[in-house]
N, C-alpha and C positions, 0 to 999 in steps of 0.2 A: 602514612606520608612523613618522610624527613626532609627537612630544607637545609640548604648551606651557602653561607655569604662568602666566597671565597676571595681573596685579593693575591692577586700574581702567586697562587700556589703552582699554576702550573700554565706555562705560556703557548700557546698555538699560532704559530706562523707559517707562512706560505714561502717562507723565502728557502732556497734549496740548501740541501746539505749534499756535500759533496764525497765526503770521505766513505772511505768503505762501509758498507753497510752489511747486516746479517740475514736481512730477509727481504722478499720482492713484493710488495703490496698493491691494492689497485685502487685509483681514484678517477672519478669522472665529475664532470662540473658542466650545468647549464649554459651558453654561450649568451643569454639574455638574462640580464637582472632584473631584480622586481621588488619595487616599494611597496608594500603590504599585498595580503591575498591569502586565500587558502592554499596549501599545500599537502598533498595526499601521497601516501605511500603505502605499498603492501609490501612486506620484507622478513626475512629470516637472518638472524644475526648469528656470527661464528662463535663457538665457543673453544676455552682455551686459555689459559694462566698469562695473562701480559697483552691481550689485545683488546682493539677496540672497532666495533661496526658502528656505521652512523648514518643518518640523514640528517643535513642541515641546510642554514642559508647563512653565507658568508659574502661578506663585502669584499670581494676579490680583487677588485678595482681600487681599492686603498692608496694603491701605488706608494709612492714616500710618504703619504700624510697618515700610515702606522706611526704610533698608536691614538693619534687624535683622531680617526676616525674608524676607528675600531667596532664593527657591528658584528653578531654573530646570535644565531637561534638555531640550537641545538635538540637532535634525537639522538642519545647515543645510547648504546649496551658496552658494557665490557666483559669479557669471554670468563671472568673468574666468578662473576657474579649472574643472578637473575633479575636482579634489578635494571629498572628505565631510568636515564638519568635526562633531564628538562632543563636547559641552560640557557641563559642568555649572556652576551658579551657586550663590554663596553669600552670607551676610551679609558686609557690609565696605564694599562688595562686591569680589568676587574671584570668578575662576572660573578652571577648567581644561579643556584641548581637546586631545584626540586628533585625528589628522588620518590619513584612510585617501585612497590612489590609488588608486581603482578602475579595473579592465581593462575599464571602458564609460566612455562619458559620460553623466553624469548629465541632461545637458541634452535629449539626444535621443530617449530614449523612457522610459517609465514601467518604474520597478524598484520591488521591495519592500523595506521598510525596518521594523525594529520598534524597540522601547524595552524593556527589563524593567528594572521599579524594585523593587527590596526593602529591605528594611531595609540600610543599610550597603553596598548596592550597586546596581550599573548596569550593565546589559548592552547593548549593540546590535548588530544583524543586518541585512546587504545579503543581499538574494535570498537568505533562510534560513540564512545562513551568518555565526556569531559572530566579530564582526570586533574589536569593541572591550571590555574589561569596564575599570570602574574601581571599585576596591574599597579605596581608601585610606582611612585614620582619617578623613577632612575629608568622606569620603562620607556620614557619618553626621550631617552637618548636612543632610540633606535630607531634612526631618521635617513641613512643612507640603504638605496637601494642594494639587494644582497641577489647572489647567485645560489641555485640547487648545489649543493655538492652530496655526494655519496662516497665514503673509502671506507680503506680495511687495513687496520696497520696493528704494529706492534709499540707500545709507547715506555717509555723509559720513566716510568712514575710508581713504584713498588705498593706507596698507600693507596692508590686508585684502582690499578688494573692488578696486582701481585706481580709475582715475580718473572720476568719473561721466558717462557718456555719454549726455546726452538725445535724439541722433540714433537711438538704437536702440528708441525707442518707435515702437508699441506691439509688447509681449512678453506673455509670459504662462506662468503654470507650471498644472499638469496634476495633478490628483487622481482618481484611481479610484474608492478607497475608503479608509475608516476603521473601525478595529476595536477595540474595549476588552473586556481580560481582567482580571476580578476577581483578586487576590492571594490565593490561597487554600492555602496552605503544607500540604502532604500530604493534599490532597483534592483538587485540581484535575485536570484533563485535558489541558492545554495547556502549553505551554513548558518552558523547563529544568526538570526534575525533576517535572515535572507540577504545578507551583505555580500555575497559572495555571487559571482557565474563563472562558469567553465568556460576556458578557453581552450586547452589542449590536454590530452592524455596520451602517453606512451606506454605501449604493453611488452615493449621491446623485441617484436618482432625481430628486430635487425638493428644495427647500428645509424642513428639518424647523425649524420654529423652536420646539419642544419641546427640543430638541438641542443646537440653535446659536445663538449671536447674530452677526451680521453688524454689522462697526464700520460705523457711521451716518457717523461723521466724528470723527479723532484723529490720534495720531502720536507721535513721542517725540524726545526728544534726540539728534543725530545722523542723522535719516532726513529728506531731502529732500522726501518725498511725505507728502501729508495721505492717510488712509486715509479712501476715502467707500465706501458700497454699491454705487455704479454699477460698481465695479472687483469686484464677488464676481457670478459668473454660474454656473449650473445648466443644462446643456446637455446633450445626448445622454449621460445617465447619467454625468456628469463634473461636479465642481465645479472650476472654472477662476479663478484670481487673476489679475486684470490688473494691468499697470504702464502707465501713459498719460498723456499731455499732459493739463494743467487745458483744460476745456470755454472756450472764448471766449466773454465776454458771455453768460453765464448767465442764465437769468429771475431776476427777485426773487420773493418769495414774502411776502405780506403775514400779519403776524403781529400779534397784539391782546395788549395787557397790559392788565392791569386791576388794582385794590386798593382795598380796602373798608376804610374810616377811622372806619366808624360808632362804634366803640368809643374812638375817640380824642376829647381834647377840641379838637379843630381849630374855629380862627375862623372867620367868613363871609370874612374876608380873606385866609384861607391858601389857597395854592395847591400841585399836587404837580407833579413834575418826571419824566422818566425819564430816567436816565442808566445808559451801558453802553459796551460795548467796541464798539458800533456807530456810538456819536457822540463816543468818546475823552472819556467821561466829564465832557461840556462845561457841567455846571450846569443851565444853563437854554434850552436849545436846541429840548427837546422837552416843551411843557405838555402837559398831561393835561386831559381835559376831564369835570366831576364829574356824576353823577347819584344825587340819594339817599344820599350819601355814598359811591358808589362809582366812583373815576376810572380812566378808561380811555383809549388811544391805541393805533390801529393805523397801525405804517409798512412800507414793504417793504423787506424786506434780502435779500440774495445769498445764496446755500449758503455754511453756516461755522457755526461754534461762537460762542455769546455769551454773555457774562454781565452782569446788570444789577441796579440795584435802583431804588426810588422815594426821592424826597428831598422833603421840605417847604421850600419857601420858599428857591431854591437850593440850599443844603447846611446849614441851619439845623437839620433833625433827617434821619436817615436812616432809610428803611423798609425795613432788609434783613432776611433770614434772621438767626435765632440763630447765632452763631458754631459751627464744626464739626455743626450741626444736619444731619438727613434732607437737607433743602432747601438745605444749604449746597453749592453747586454743586461746589467745590475744599475740602473740608473740612480740608484737611490744611494748607492755607497761613493767610495771617495775615487774610486778606480774607473778609468774608462776604458772596457775592452768589448772588442766583437764578442760573440757567443754562438755556440747551437749544439744540439743533442744528438747524438749517435745512437740510434734505436738498433734492439738485437737482429730485428728483422730488416733493417734499412736496405736499400740499394748505393751503390755507390755515391758519395754526396760530392756536388760540385756546387761550393759558396760562392756568394756574388765575388766579384771583381770590384771590390770599392775602389773609389778616388782616394788617394792618399791623404789620411786626416778627414775622410767624410764618410756619411751615410750613404751617398751617391753609388750604382752600378755603373763603372767606367767601363762595362764590355769591349773589347774590339770591335768592330765594323756594325756597331747596331743599327746602323745609318745608312740604307743603303745608295749605292753610287747613282749618279743620274743615267747613266749609260747601260746600268744592268737592274733590271725590273724584277719583281717577286721572285728575288733569291730564296733559295730552300736545301738545307741540308735534311734528310731524313735516312733513316733515324738519328736521330742526335743528342745524346749519348746512343753510342751503337757498338757492335763487337768487331770494328774493324772494317766492315762492309757496308758503305752506304752510297747513297745518291746525290747528285748536286745537280738541281734545275732554277732554269731561270731565262728570262729573256733580253736580249740586245736590244737596244735602241737603234744600231747600227750594226751591218753586217762585217765582223772583226776576227782578226785572228787575237785568240787569248789564250795566253801561257798560264797555267794550272802549277802552284806550287805547294807542297804540304811542307812544313817546317817542323821540327821538334821544339821542345822549350828553349833549348841553347842555340838554336836558330840554323840548326843543319837541316839541309833537304832530304825529307825522305819519300819524295815523289815529286813527279815534275810531267807534264804534257801537252801539248797544243792542240786546241779547238778552233776550228772555223765554222761558223754557224751564226744565225740569229737567235736561236733556239739552244738553251744548253741543258742537256740531259743525258748525264754520263754516271755511271754505276763505278766506284773506285773502290779497291780492294787493297788494304793494309790491315790485315788480320795477322801477319806475320810481326807487327810491332808490340810494344809493350803499351800496358796499359798508361793511360796518362791523357796530357792536354796538347794538343797539336793545333796548329793555325795555318788553315788553308787562305792563300792568298793568289787571286784573281788579276792579271795585270793584262791591259789591252793599251791600244794609242790611246783610247778615250781617258784612261786613269786606270788605279789600283783601287782593289776592294780586299778586305781580309773579316776573317770569320773564325771562332773557335770549335774545335773539334773535340768531342769527349770519347776517346776509343775504351772501353771495360769490357774485356773477354774474361768469362766464366773461369 
């Protein structure tokens, strides 16, 4: 068994990498973080130069405290070798690795692996045999709750994994089950000294959204691949992580942006532009359209990860989220931007209508009028045909107007009743956001309609 003390030789970070990538990899992680425990997996790694298969624990909630709260415990197999690597990571960052040469090829068949993590000690098991213990003083630095992570990716680290060879694609790693045991010293019934008790196991019969999150779009430094949901598959009671080539000519997805400026002292001549990573923050490329103080725009975007802000009169004023806030997409950097992900299989996306310079959703008509109860538009989004329903407090004449984002009325009708139940056909209109306005002697009420025709 070989041991390595490595300091800053390779940096693993979950920060997104937005530039063009050479491959698509898969990643899935637990929604819950665990402080100590026994973690078991049955898996087969993928073979090929330049790639890494893994089962590990990581402080995914480190946020802006990386590397001061960097903690990680790994089982990794590189596709250019039959060795198995066992590593712990610490603030600094630095890490310590033990290497095992097994009597089998981990890329050929499923084998059983386990991590036991207690205060000040980590044990690793292969096929139920204890193979590595780390109990040096520095292991006491593993103090932060960590999530279970599994991924498959191509590394830019020749000395570690060999030269990345794209010709091996597609390849896949396979997982039969994962089990988690809680750390209960002196009262458990499993693991070393019966210090652990089984809490749950997942045999991957299907995707459990309450337990796992599939990485929709992400990456990190030194990774040739972009993680996408398309490379995570549940099939035949197995979890498969795939590494494959980027799809050629993917379909674009319509994305609708909107911002409410009703609380701002804008002049009639002021205009709002949409700026983001999708248009290289160009300034005046994307002029938005105004309707009753809400500016909106729909553009087609390829699958990817994007950041954006709203700007007034070129860059005169920036309508961005508060720096470091819950809607600041990357709160640890110096830029305050909204952000989102477009997946390849995504439906048309309607982003929140933010209030200017805020995280609050300022959706028009979110509060019902006192004279109109239980108002519903269904379906919404729709393909241009939808029903409006509601109950009036008093019998009245209601004028129904539907307007586009430039304020042009595209539909009008009058209704007289105390019960509103009407089907409206706007299927001849183009995709986009429209505003339906109901007006009576008792007041006015508005709501957005999203028309998406295939």
